[in-house]
PyMOL Python script that loads the backbone (N, CA, C, O; Angstrom):
from pymol import cmd

cmd.read_pdbstr("""\
ATOM      1  N   UNK A   1      41.763  79.208 142.524  1.00  0.00           N
ATOM      2  CA  UNK A   1      42.872  79.332 143.440  1.00  0.00           C
ATOM      3  C   UNK A   1      44.037  78.466 142.940  1.00  0.00           C
ATOM      4  O   UNK A   1      43.849  77.344 142.469  1.00  0.00           O
ATOM      5  N   UNK A   2      45.221  79.018 143.060  1.00  0.00           N
ATOM      6  CA  UNK A   2      46.409  78.309 142.591  1.00  0.00           C
ATOM      7  C   UNK A   2      46.891  77.402 143.714  1.00  0.00           C
ATOM      8  O   UNK A   2      47.169  77.854 144.824  1.00  0.00           O
ATOM      9  N   UNK A   3      46.984  76.129 143.405  1.00  0.00           N
ATOM     10  CA  UNK A   3      47.518  75.202 144.396  1.00  0.00           C
ATOM     11  C   UNK A   3      48.920  74.776 143.983  1.00  0.00           C
ATOM     12  O   UNK A   3      49.469  75.283 143.005  1.00  0.00           O
ATOM     13  N   UNK A   4      49.494  73.844 144.732  1.00  0.00           N
ATOM     14  CA  UNK A   4      50.877  73.434 144.494  1.00  0.00           C
ATOM     15  C   UNK A   4      51.061  72.788 143.123  1.00  0.00           C
ATOM     16  O   UNK A   4      52.075  73.027 142.468  1.00  0.00           O
ATOM     17  N   UNK A   5      50.117  71.986 142.681  1.00  0.00           N
ATOM     18  CA  UNK A   5      50.210  71.326 141.382  1.00  0.00           C
ATOM     19  C   UNK A   5      50.202  72.350 140.260  1.00  0.00           C
ATOM     20  O   UNK A   5      51.011  72.275 139.335  1.00  0.00           O
ATOM     21  N   UNK A   6      49.288  73.303 140.344  1.00  0.00           N
ATOM     22  CA  UNK A   6      49.243  74.363 139.324  1.00  0.00           C
ATOM     23  C   UNK A   6      50.520  75.196 139.336  1.00  0.00           C
ATOM     24  O   UNK A   6      51.018  75.580 138.278  1.00  0.00           O
ATOM     25  N   UNK A   7      51.048  75.474 140.508  1.00  0.00           N
ATOM     26  CA  UNK A   7      52.294  76.240 140.616  1.00  0.00           C
ATOM     27  C   UNK A   7      53.450  75.492 139.967  1.00  0.00           C
ATOM     28  O   UNK A   7      54.259  76.090 139.258  1.00  0.00           O
ATOM     29  N   UNK A   8      53.530  74.199 140.204  1.00  0.00           N
ATOM     30  CA  UNK A   8      54.597  73.405 139.588  1.00  0.00           C
ATOM     31  C   UNK A   8      54.445  73.347 138.075  1.00  0.00           C
ATOM     32  O   UNK A   8      55.436  73.398 137.347  1.00  0.00           O
ATOM     33  N   UNK A   9      53.216  73.241 137.604  1.00  0.00           N
ATOM     34  CA  UNK A   9      52.988  73.225 136.157  1.00  0.00           C
ATOM     35  C   UNK A   9      53.385  74.563 135.536  1.00  0.00           C
ATOM     36  O   UNK A   9      53.999  74.595 134.470  1.00  0.00           O
ATOM     37  N   UNK A  10      53.041  75.649 136.190  1.00  0.00           N
ATOM     38  CA  UNK A  10      53.409  76.984 135.687  1.00  0.00           C
ATOM     39  C   UNK A  10      54.927  77.147 135.705  1.00  0.00           C
ATOM     40  O   UNK A  10      55.506  77.650 134.742  1.00  0.00           O
ATOM     41  N   UNK A  11      55.563  76.735 136.772  1.00  0.00           N
ATOM     42  CA  UNK A  11      57.018  76.824 136.876  1.00  0.00           C
ATOM     43  C   UNK A  11      57.689  75.960 135.811  1.00  0.00           C
ATOM     44  O   UNK A  11      58.650  76.397 135.177  1.00  0.00           O
ATOM     45  N   UNK A  12      57.191  74.740 135.608  1.00  0.00           N
ATOM     46  CA  UNK A  12      57.743  73.853 134.583  1.00  0.00           C
ATOM     47  C   UNK A  12      57.587  74.470 133.201  1.00  0.00           C
ATOM     48  O   UNK A  12      58.515  74.424 132.394  1.00  0.00           O
ATOM     49  N   UNK A  13      56.443  75.036 132.924  1.00  0.00           N
ATOM     50  CA  UNK A  13      56.205  75.692 131.643  1.00  0.00           C
ATOM     51  C   UNK A  13      57.160  76.866 131.439  1.00  0.00           C
ATOM     52  O   UNK A  13      57.702  77.046 130.348  1.00  0.00           O
ATOM     53  N   UNK A  14      57.364  77.655 132.475  1.00  0.00           N
ATOM     54  CA  UNK A  14      58.274  78.795 132.399  1.00  0.00           C
ATOM     55  C   UNK A  14      59.705  78.318 132.145  1.00  0.00           C
ATOM     56  O   UNK A  14      60.396  78.877 131.294  1.00  0.00           O
ATOM     57  N   UNK A  15      60.156  77.295 132.872  1.00  0.00           N
ATOM     58  CA  UNK A  15      61.521  76.783 132.710  1.00  0.00           C
ATOM     59  C   UNK A  15      61.710  76.203 131.313  1.00  0.00           C
ATOM     60  O   UNK A  15      62.733  76.454 130.676  1.00  0.00           O
ATOM     61  N   UNK A  16      60.755  75.444 130.835  1.00  0.00           N
ATOM     62  CA  UNK A  16      60.867  74.865 129.494  1.00  0.00           C
ATOM     63  C   UNK A  16      60.888  75.953 128.427  1.00  0.00           C
ATOM     64  O   UNK A  16      61.634  75.850 127.454  1.00  0.00           O
ATOM     65  N   UNK A  17      60.087  76.980 128.598  1.00  0.00           N
ATOM     66  CA  UNK A  17      60.074  78.096 127.642  1.00  0.00           C
ATOM     67  C   UNK A  17      61.423  78.810 127.631  1.00  0.00           C
ATOM     68  O   UNK A  17      61.941  79.163 126.572  1.00  0.00           O
ATOM     69  N   UNK A  18      61.975  79.015 128.803  1.00  0.00           N
ATOM     70  CA  UNK A  18      63.280  79.676 128.901  1.00  0.00           C
ATOM     71  C   UNK A  18      64.369  78.831 128.240  1.00  0.00           C
ATOM     72  O   UNK A  18      65.212  79.358 127.513  1.00  0.00           O
ATOM     73  N   UNK A  19      64.352  77.525 128.492  1.00  0.00           N
ATOM     74  CA  UNK A  19      65.344  76.633 127.885  1.00  0.00           C
ATOM     75  C   UNK A  19      65.212  76.644 126.363  1.00  0.00           C
ATOM     76  O   UNK A  19      66.221  76.691 125.659  1.00  0.00           O
ATOM     77  N   UNK A  20      64.000  76.603 125.852  1.00  0.00           N
ATOM     78  CA  UNK A  20      63.811  76.647 124.399  1.00  0.00           C
ATOM     79  C   UNK A  20      64.299  77.964 123.806  1.00  0.00           C
ATOM     80  O   UNK A  20      64.903  77.976 122.733  1.00  0.00           O
ATOM     81  N   UNK A  21      64.042  79.062 124.494  1.00  0.00           N
ATOM     82  CA  UNK A  21      64.513  80.361 123.997  1.00  0.00           C
ATOM     83  C   UNK A  21      66.036  80.397 123.958  1.00  0.00           C
ATOM     84  O   UNK A  21      66.623  80.925 123.014  1.00  0.00           O
ATOM     85  N   UNK A  22      66.670  79.841 124.974  1.00  0.00           N
ATOM     86  CA  UNK A  22      68.138  79.812 125.003  1.00  0.00           C
ATOM     87  C   UNK A  22      68.674  78.935 123.875  1.00  0.00           C
ATOM     88  O   UNK A  22      69.627  79.312 123.192  1.00  0.00           O
ATOM     89  N   UNK A  23      68.071  77.781 123.680  1.00  0.00           N
ATOM     90  CA  UNK A  23      68.523  76.873 122.607  1.00  0.00           C
ATOM     91  C   UNK A  23      68.350  77.526 121.244  1.00  0.00           C
ATOM     92  O   UNK A  23      69.242  77.432 120.401  1.00  0.00           O
ATOM     93  N   UNK A  24      67.224  78.185 121.012  1.00  0.00           N
ATOM     94  CA  UNK A  24      66.993  78.833 119.719  1.00  0.00           C
ATOM     95  C   UNK A  24      67.925  80.011 119.486  1.00  0.00           C
ATOM     96  O   UNK A  24      68.213  80.355 118.339  1.00  0.00           O
ATOM     97  N   UNK A  25      68.399  80.633 120.560  1.00  0.00           N
ATOM     98  CA  UNK A  25      69.265  81.800 120.393  1.00  0.00           C
ATOM     99  C   UNK A  25      70.728  81.418 120.153  1.00  0.00           C
ATOM    100  O   UNK A  25      71.537  82.265 119.773  1.00  0.00           O
ATOM    101  N   UNK A  26      71.069  80.139 120.375  1.00  0.00           N
ATOM    102  CA  UNK A  26      72.457  79.708 120.127  1.00  0.00           C
ATOM    103  C   UNK A  26      72.749  79.724 118.631  1.00  0.00           C
ATOM    104  O   UNK A  26      71.887  79.384 117.820  1.00  0.00           O
ATOM    105  N   UNK A  27      73.974  80.122 118.268  1.00  0.00           N
ATOM    106  CA  UNK A  27      74.312  80.140 116.838  1.00  0.00           C
ATOM    107  C   UNK A  27      74.434  78.724 116.282  1.00  0.00           C
ATOM    108  O   UNK A  27      74.811  77.786 116.984  1.00  0.00           O
ATOM    109  N   UNK A  28      74.109  78.607 115.032  1.00  0.00           N
ATOM    110  CA  UNK A  28      74.212  77.297 114.385  1.00  0.00           C
ATOM    111  C   UNK A  28      75.664  77.028 113.998  1.00  0.00           C
ATOM    112  O   UNK A  28      76.514  77.916 114.072  1.00  0.00           O
ATOM    113  N   UNK A  29      75.932  75.803 113.589  1.00  0.00           N
ATOM    114  CA  UNK A  29      77.282  75.438 113.158  1.00  0.00           C
ATOM    115  C   UNK A  29      77.705  76.268 111.948  1.00  0.00           C
ATOM    116  O   UNK A  29      78.868  76.653 111.829  1.00  0.00           O
ATOM    117  N   UNK A  30      76.760  76.541 111.055  1.00  0.00           N
ATOM    118  CA  UNK A  30      77.067  77.357 109.871  1.00  0.00           C
ATOM    119  C   UNK A  30      77.428  78.784 110.283  1.00  0.00           C
ATOM    120  O   UNK A  30      78.347  79.388 109.728  1.00  0.00           O
ATOM    121  N   UNK A  31      76.690  79.319 111.269  1.00  0.00           N
ATOM    122  CA  UNK A  31      76.998  80.666 111.755  1.00  0.00           C
ATOM    123  C   UNK A  31      78.392  80.715 112.378  1.00  0.00           C
ATOM    124  O   UNK A  31      79.155  81.654 112.148  1.00  0.00           O
ATOM    125  N   UNK A  32      78.711  79.695 113.163  1.00  0.00           N
ATOM    126  CA  UNK A  32      80.035  79.652 113.788  1.00  0.00           C
ATOM    127  C   UNK A  32      81.130  79.517 112.744  1.00  0.00           C
ATOM    128  O   UNK A  32      82.184  80.139 112.875  1.00  0.00           O
ATOM    129  N   UNK A  33      80.903  78.723 111.718  1.00  0.00           N
ATOM    130  CA  UNK A  33      81.892  78.545 110.651  1.00  0.00           C
ATOM    131  C   UNK A  33      82.089  79.853 109.887  1.00  0.00           C
ATOM    132  O   UNK A  33      83.216  80.225 109.560  1.00  0.00           O
ATOM    133  N   UNK A  34      80.987  80.544 109.607  1.00  0.00           N
ATOM    134  CA  UNK A  34      81.080  81.820 108.892  1.00  0.00           C
ATOM    135  C   UNK A  34      81.832  82.852 109.735  1.00  0.00           C
ATOM    136  O   UNK A  34      82.653  83.608 109.215  1.00  0.00           O
ATOM    137  N   UNK A  35      81.552  82.879 111.013  1.00  0.00           N
ATOM    138  CA  UNK A  35      82.249  83.811 111.900  1.00  0.00           C
ATOM    139  C   UNK A  35      83.730  83.475 111.971  1.00  0.00           C
ATOM    140  O   UNK A  35      84.575  84.369 111.924  1.00  0.00           O
ATOM    141  N   UNK A  36      84.046  82.195 112.084  1.00  0.00           N
ATOM    142  CA  UNK A  36      85.440  81.765 112.135  1.00  0.00           C
ATOM    143  C   UNK A  36      86.169  82.115 110.842  1.00  0.00           C
ATOM    144  O   UNK A  36      87.324  82.540 110.872  1.00  0.00           O
ATOM    145  N   UNK A  37      85.504  81.940 109.723  1.00  0.00           N
ATOM    146  CA  UNK A  37      86.093  82.280 108.427  1.00  0.00           C
ATOM    147  C   UNK A  37      86.366  83.779 108.337  1.00  0.00           C
ATOM    148  O   UNK A  37      87.417  84.200 107.853  1.00  0.00           O
ATOM    149  N   UNK A  38      85.415  84.574 108.806  1.00  0.00           N
ATOM    150  CA  UNK A  38      85.576  86.045 108.768  1.00  0.00           C
ATOM    151  C   UNK A  38      86.722  86.492 109.673  1.00  0.00           C
ATOM    152  O   UNK A  38      87.503  87.372 109.307  1.00  0.00           O
ATOM    153  N   UNK A  39      86.820  85.885 110.851  1.00  0.00           N
ATOM    154  CA  UNK A  39      87.909  86.222 111.761  1.00  0.00           C
ATOM    155  C   UNK A  39      89.254  85.857 111.135  1.00  0.00           C
ATOM    156  O   UNK A  39      90.211  86.625 111.233  1.00  0.00           O
ATOM    157  N   UNK A  40      89.331  84.708 110.501  1.00  0.00           N
ATOM    158  CA  UNK A  40      90.575  84.296 109.839  1.00  0.00           C
ATOM    159  C   UNK A  40      90.945  85.270 108.719  1.00  0.00           C
ATOM    160  O   UNK A  40      92.113  85.624 108.554  1.00  0.00           O
ATOM    161  N   UNK A  41      89.946  85.695 107.958  1.00  0.00           N
ATOM    162  CA  UNK A  41      90.194  86.661 106.884  1.00  0.00           C
ATOM    163  C   UNK A  41      90.706  87.981 107.445  1.00  0.00           C
ATOM    164  O   UNK A  41      91.643  88.564 106.900  1.00  0.00           O
ATOM    165  N   UNK A  42      90.102  88.452 108.522  1.00  0.00           N
ATOM    166  CA  UNK A  42      90.542  89.711 109.133  1.00  0.00           C
ATOM    167  C   UNK A  42      91.948  89.587 109.716  1.00  0.00           C
ATOM    168  O   UNK A  42      92.744  90.521 109.623  1.00  0.00           O
ATOM    169  N   UNK A  43      92.256  88.437 110.316  1.00  0.00           N
ATOM    170  CA  UNK A  43      93.602  88.228 110.843  1.00  0.00           C
ATOM    171  C   UNK A  43      94.628  88.247 109.719  1.00  0.00           C
ATOM    172  O   UNK A  43      95.702  88.829 109.871  1.00  0.00           O
ATOM    173  N   UNK A  44      94.309  87.618 108.595  1.00  0.00           N
ATOM    174  CA  UNK A  44      95.224  87.596 107.455  1.00  0.00           C
ATOM    175  C   UNK A  44      95.439  88.999 106.901  1.00  0.00           C
ATOM    176  O   UNK A  44      96.569  89.383 106.601  1.00  0.00           O
ATOM    177  N   UNK A  45      94.360  89.761 106.765  1.00  0.00           N
ATOM    178  CA  UNK A  45      94.489  91.133 106.268  1.00  0.00           C
ATOM    179  C   UNK A  45      95.330  91.979 107.219  1.00  0.00           C
ATOM    180  O   UNK A  45      96.148  92.786 106.778  1.00  0.00           O
ATOM    181  N   UNK A  46      95.129  91.795 108.533  1.00  0.00           N
ATOM    182  CA  UNK A  46      95.898  92.555 109.514  1.00  0.00           C
ATOM    183  C   UNK A  46      97.370  92.182 109.438  1.00  0.00           C
ATOM    184  O   UNK A  46      98.236  93.054 109.511  1.00  0.00           O
ATOM    185  N   UNK A  47      97.660  90.893 109.291  1.00  0.00           N
ATOM    186  CA  UNK A  47      99.049  90.439 109.182  1.00  0.00           C
ATOM    187  C   UNK A  47      99.695  91.016 107.926  1.00  0.00           C
ATOM    188  O   UNK A  47     100.828  91.497 107.977  1.00  0.00           O
ATOM    189  N   UNK A  48      98.986  90.972 106.803  1.00  0.00           N
ATOM    190  CA  UNK A  48      99.529  91.529 105.556  1.00  0.00           C
ATOM    191  C   UNK A  48      99.787  93.020 105.700  1.00  0.00           C
ATOM    192  O   UNK A  48     100.799  93.531 105.220  1.00  0.00           O
ATOM    193  N   UNK A  49      98.880  93.707 106.352  1.00  0.00           N
ATOM    194  CA  UNK A  49      99.050  95.148 106.559  1.00  0.00           C
ATOM    195  C   UNK A  49     100.274  95.428 107.426  1.00  0.00           C
ATOM    196  O   UNK A  49     101.050  96.339 107.140  1.00  0.00           O
ATOM    197  N   UNK A  50     100.442  94.645 108.478  1.00  0.00           N
ATOM    198  CA  UNK A  50     101.605  94.845 109.352  1.00  0.00           C
ATOM    199  C   UNK A  50     102.909  94.557 108.626  1.00  0.00           C
ATOM    200  O   UNK A  50     103.895  95.269 108.817  1.00  0.00           O
ATOM    201  N   UNK A  51     102.924  93.529 107.800  1.00  0.00           N
ATOM    202  CA  UNK A  51     104.135  93.201 107.031  1.00  0.00           C
ATOM    203  C   UNK A  51     104.461  94.344 106.075  1.00  0.00           C
ATOM    204  O   UNK A  51     105.619  94.744 105.956  1.00  0.00           O
ATOM    205  N   UNK A  52     103.437  94.873 105.390  1.00  0.00           N
ATOM    206  CA  UNK A  52     103.650  95.986 104.464  1.00  0.00           C
ATOM    207  C   UNK A  52     104.185  97.211 105.215  1.00  0.00           C
ATOM    208  O   UNK A  52     105.142  97.850 104.778  1.00  0.00           O
ATOM    209  N   UNK A  53     103.553  97.525 106.346  1.00  0.00           N
ATOM    210  CA  UNK A  53     103.980  98.705 107.103  1.00  0.00           C
ATOM    211  C   UNK A  53     105.387  98.535 107.661  1.00  0.00           C
ATOM    212  O   UNK A  53     106.147  99.501 107.729  1.00  0.00           O
ATOM    213  N   UNK A  54     105.736  97.332 108.055  1.00  0.00           N
ATOM    214  CA  UNK A  54     107.093  97.094 108.539  1.00  0.00           C
ATOM    215  C   UNK A  54     108.108  97.298 107.415  1.00  0.00           C
ATOM    216  O   UNK A  54     109.178  97.864 107.636  1.00  0.00           O
ATOM    217  N   UNK A  55     107.770  96.835 106.213  1.00  0.00           N
ATOM    218  CA  UNK A  55     108.650  97.045 105.060  1.00  0.00           C
ATOM    219  C   UNK A  55     108.808  98.520 104.732  1.00  0.00           C
ATOM    220  O   UNK A  55     109.911  98.990 104.454  1.00  0.00           O
ATOM    221  N   UNK A  56     107.683  99.253 104.766  1.00  0.00           N
ATOM    222  CA  UNK A  56     107.751 100.700 104.507  1.00  0.00           C
ATOM    223  C   UNK A  56     108.598 101.404 105.569  1.00  0.00           C
ATOM    224  O   UNK A  56     109.400 102.283 105.256  1.00  0.00           O
ATOM    225  N   UNK A  57     108.408 101.006 106.819  1.00  0.00           N
ATOM    226  CA  UNK A  57     109.177 101.610 107.905  1.00  0.00           C
ATOM    227  C   UNK A  57     110.671 101.369 107.716  1.00  0.00           C
ATOM    228  O   UNK A  57     111.476 102.289 107.862  1.00  0.00           O
ATOM    229  N   UNK A  58     111.035 100.147 107.395  1.00  0.00           N
ATOM    230  CA  UNK A  58     112.451  99.822 107.195  1.00  0.00           C
ATOM    231  C   UNK A  58     113.031 100.594 106.018  1.00  0.00           C
ATOM    232  O   UNK A  58     114.168 101.061 106.079  1.00  0.00           O
ATOM    233  N   UNK A  59     112.251 100.729 104.946  1.00  0.00           N
ATOM    234  CA  UNK A  59     112.713 101.471 103.779  1.00  0.00           C
ATOM    235  C   UNK A  59     112.931 102.944 104.119  1.00  0.00           C
ATOM    236  O   UNK A  59     113.951 103.534 103.764  1.00  0.00           O
ATOM    237  N   UNK A  60     111.951 103.524 104.813  1.00  0.00           N
ATOM    238  CA  UNK A  60     112.084 104.935 105.185  1.00  0.00           C
ATOM    239  C   UNK A  60     113.222 105.155 106.176  1.00  0.00           C
ATOM    240  O   UNK A  60     113.924 106.164 106.114  1.00  0.00           O
ATOM    241  N   UNK A  61     113.398 104.210 107.083  1.00  0.00           N
ATOM    242  CA  UNK A  61     114.491 104.329 108.038  1.00  0.00           C
ATOM    243  C   UNK A  61     115.838 104.299 107.316  1.00  0.00           C
ATOM    244  O   UNK A  61     116.742 105.061 107.661  1.00  0.00           O
ATOM    245  N   UNK A  62     115.976 103.427 106.321  1.00  0.00           N
ATOM    246  CA  UNK A  62     117.227 103.356 105.551  1.00  0.00           C
ATOM    247  C   UNK A  62     117.464 104.668 104.801  1.00  0.00           C
ATOM    248  O   UNK A  62     118.596 105.145 104.723  1.00  0.00           O
ATOM    249  N   UNK A  63     116.392 105.250 104.248  1.00  0.00           N
ATOM    250  CA  UNK A  63     116.545 106.528 103.543  1.00  0.00           C
ATOM    251  C   UNK A  63     116.969 107.635 104.489  1.00  0.00           C
ATOM    252  O   UNK A  63     117.826 108.452 104.151  1.00  0.00           O
ATOM    253  N   UNK A  64     116.371 107.667 105.676  1.00  0.00           N
ATOM    254  CA  UNK A  64     116.721 108.704 106.656  1.00  0.00           C
ATOM    255  C   UNK A  64     118.174 108.561 107.086  1.00  0.00           C
ATOM    256  O   UNK A  64     118.892 109.555 107.195  1.00  0.00           O
ATOM    257  N   UNK A  65     118.610 107.334 107.330  1.00  0.00           N
ATOM    258  CA  UNK A  65     120.001 107.113 107.728  1.00  0.00           C
ATOM    259  C   UNK A  65     120.946 107.526 106.609  1.00  0.00           C
ATOM    260  O   UNK A  65     121.981 108.144 106.858  1.00  0.00           O
ATOM    261  N   UNK A  66     120.584 107.181 105.370  1.00  0.00           N
ATOM    262  CA  UNK A  66     121.419 107.566 104.225  1.00  0.00           C
ATOM    263  C   UNK A  66     121.497 109.092 104.092  1.00  0.00           C
ATOM    264  O   UNK A  66     122.575 109.647 103.882  1.00  0.00           O
ATOM    265  N   UNK A  67     120.356 109.758 104.216  1.00  0.00           N
ATOM    266  CA  UNK A  67     120.356 111.229 104.124  1.00  0.00           C
ATOM    267  C   UNK A  67     121.123 111.857 105.283  1.00  0.00           C
ATOM    268  O   UNK A  67     121.797 112.872 105.106  1.00  0.00           O
ATOM    269  N   UNK A  68     121.024 111.269 106.446  1.00  0.00           N
ATOM    270  CA  UNK A  68     121.757 111.787 107.602  1.00  0.00           C
ATOM    271  C   UNK A  68     123.264 111.657 107.386  1.00  0.00           C
ATOM    272  O   UNK A  68     124.029 112.575 107.679  1.00  0.00           O
ATOM    273  N   UNK A  69     123.670 110.502 106.870  1.00  0.00           N
ATOM    274  CA  UNK A  69     125.100 110.311 106.585  1.00  0.00           C
ATOM    275  C   UNK A  69     125.576 111.273 105.510  1.00  0.00           C
ATOM    276  O   UNK A  69     126.664 111.841 105.611  1.00  0.00           O
ATOM    277  N   UNK A  70     124.761 111.452 104.485  1.00  0.00           N
ATOM    278  CA  UNK A  70     125.115 112.372 103.399  1.00  0.00           C
ATOM    279  C   UNK A  70     125.241 113.796 103.928  1.00  0.00           C
ATOM    280  O   UNK A  70     126.176 114.517 103.579  1.00  0.00           O
ATOM    281  N   UNK A  71     124.301 114.190 104.765  1.00  0.00           N
ATOM    282  CA  UNK A  71     124.346 115.536 105.343  1.00  0.00           C
ATOM    283  C   UNK A  71     125.579 115.690 106.225  1.00  0.00           C
ATOM    284  O   UNK A  71     126.228 116.736 106.213  1.00  0.00           O
ATOM    285  N   UNK A  72     125.897 114.661 106.983  1.00  0.00           N
ATOM    286  CA  UNK A  72     127.095 114.712 107.828  1.00  0.00           C
ATOM    287  C   UNK A  72     128.355 114.878 107.005  1.00  0.00           C
ATOM    288  O   UNK A  72     129.243 115.648 107.373  1.00  0.00           O
ATOM    289  N   UNK A  73     128.443 114.156 105.880  1.00  0.00           N
ATOM    290  CA  UNK A  73     129.621 114.290 105.006  1.00  0.00           C
ATOM    291  C   UNK A  73     129.701 115.696 104.412  1.00  0.00           C
ATOM    292  O   UNK A  73     130.788 116.265 104.313  1.00  0.00           O
ATOM    293  N   UNK A  74     128.565 116.255 104.019  1.00  0.00           N
ATOM    294  CA  UNK A  74     128.563 117.616 103.459  1.00  0.00           C
ATOM    295  C   UNK A  74     129.019 118.630 104.504  1.00  0.00           C
ATOM    296  O   UNK A  74     129.790 119.543 104.209  1.00  0.00           O
ATOM    297  N   UNK A  75     128.526 118.451 105.729  1.00  0.00           N
ATOM    298  CA  UNK A  75     128.955 119.369 106.785  1.00  0.00           C
ATOM    299  C   UNK A  75     130.447 119.257 107.048  1.00  0.00           C
ATOM    300  O   UNK A  75     131.119 120.262 107.278  1.00  0.00           O
ATOM    301  N   UNK A  76     130.958 118.048 107.014  1.00  0.00           N
ATOM    302  CA  UNK A  76     132.404 117.859 107.210  1.00  0.00           C
ATOM    303  C   UNK A  76     133.199 118.565 106.116  1.00  0.00           C
ATOM    304  O   UNK A  76     134.219 119.194 106.401  1.00  0.00           O
ATOM    305  N   UNK A  77     132.741 118.468 104.859  1.00  0.00           N
ATOM    306  CA  UNK A  77     133.434 119.147 103.755  1.00  0.00           C
ATOM    307  C   UNK A  77     133.361 120.665 103.901  1.00  0.00           C
ATOM    308  O   UNK A  77     134.335 121.373 103.645  1.00  0.00           O
ATOM    309  N   UNK A  78     132.180 121.159 104.319  1.00  0.00           N
ATOM    310  CA  UNK A  78     132.058 122.601 104.513  1.00  0.00           C
ATOM    311  C   UNK A  78     132.962 123.096 105.642  1.00  0.00           C
ATOM    312  O   UNK A  78     133.570 124.162 105.537  1.00  0.00           O
ATOM    313  N   UNK A  79     133.046 122.321 106.714  1.00  0.00           N
ATOM    314  CA  UNK A  79     133.941 122.702 107.812  1.00  0.00           C
ATOM    315  C   UNK A  79     135.394 122.692 107.363  1.00  0.00           C
ATOM    316  O   UNK A  79     136.183 123.557 107.743  1.00  0.00           O
ATOM    317  N   UNK A  80     135.736 121.695 106.543  1.00  0.00           N
ATOM    318  CA  UNK A  80     137.115 121.622 106.030  1.00  0.00           C
ATOM    319  C   UNK A  80     137.411 122.823 105.140  1.00  0.00           C
ATOM    320  O   UNK A  80     138.511 123.371 105.204  1.00  0.00           O
ATOM    321  N   UNK A  81     136.471 123.241 104.324  1.00  0.00           N
ATOM    322  CA  UNK A  81     136.671 124.412 103.446  1.00  0.00           C
ATOM    323  C   UNK A  81     136.832 125.681 104.256  1.00  0.00           C
ATOM    324  O   UNK A  81     137.679 126.524 103.959  1.00  0.00           O
ATOM    325  N   UNK A  82     135.992 125.808 105.302  1.00  0.00           N
ATOM    326  CA  UNK A  82     136.075 127.025 106.093  1.00  0.00           C
ATOM    327  C   UNK A  82     137.399 127.100 106.862  1.00  0.00           C
ATOM    328  O   UNK A  82     137.902 128.192 107.126  1.00  0.00           O
ATOM    329  N   UNK A  83     137.954 125.962 107.214  1.00  0.00           N
ATOM    330  CA  UNK A  83     139.248 125.952 107.914  1.00  0.00           C
ATOM    331  C   UNK A  83     140.367 126.290 106.967  1.00  0.00           C
ATOM    332  O   UNK A  83     141.379 126.847 107.393  1.00  0.00           O
ATOM    333  N   UNK A  84     140.221 125.969 105.673  1.00  0.00           N
ATOM    334  CA  UNK A  84     141.253 126.258 104.691  1.00  0.00           C
ATOM    335  C   UNK A  84     141.298 127.740 104.381  1.00  0.00           C
ATOM    336  O   UNK A  84     142.357 128.254 104.020  1.00  0.00           O
ATOM    337  N   UNK A  85     140.205 128.432 104.508  1.00  0.00           N
ATOM    338  CA  UNK A  85     140.188 129.869 104.143  1.00  0.00           C
ATOM    339  C   UNK A  85     140.681 130.736 105.210  1.00  0.00           C
ATOM    340  O   UNK A  85     140.723 131.956 105.045  1.00  0.00           O
TER     341      UNK A  85
END
""", "prot")
cmd.dss("prot")
cmd.show_as("cartoon", "prot")
cmd.util.cbc("prot")
cmd.orient("prot")
């Protein structure tokens, strides 16, 4: 028959086992450092990618504006020619 002393011993054993499992499941300092290093590497790659894409966007935007201006000038010349005829 289980009495109060046995119940407390079983409960203590269960609590200690749970605490040990939690402690063993925590990441080590090396694991945390490796994770932090990987996150830093990914952040750097993302930043470099964004900088590259921003440069490409600005370059393409300048080309589009230049082509738009060129097309506008051509249309103006064509309109001027048609008015002369």
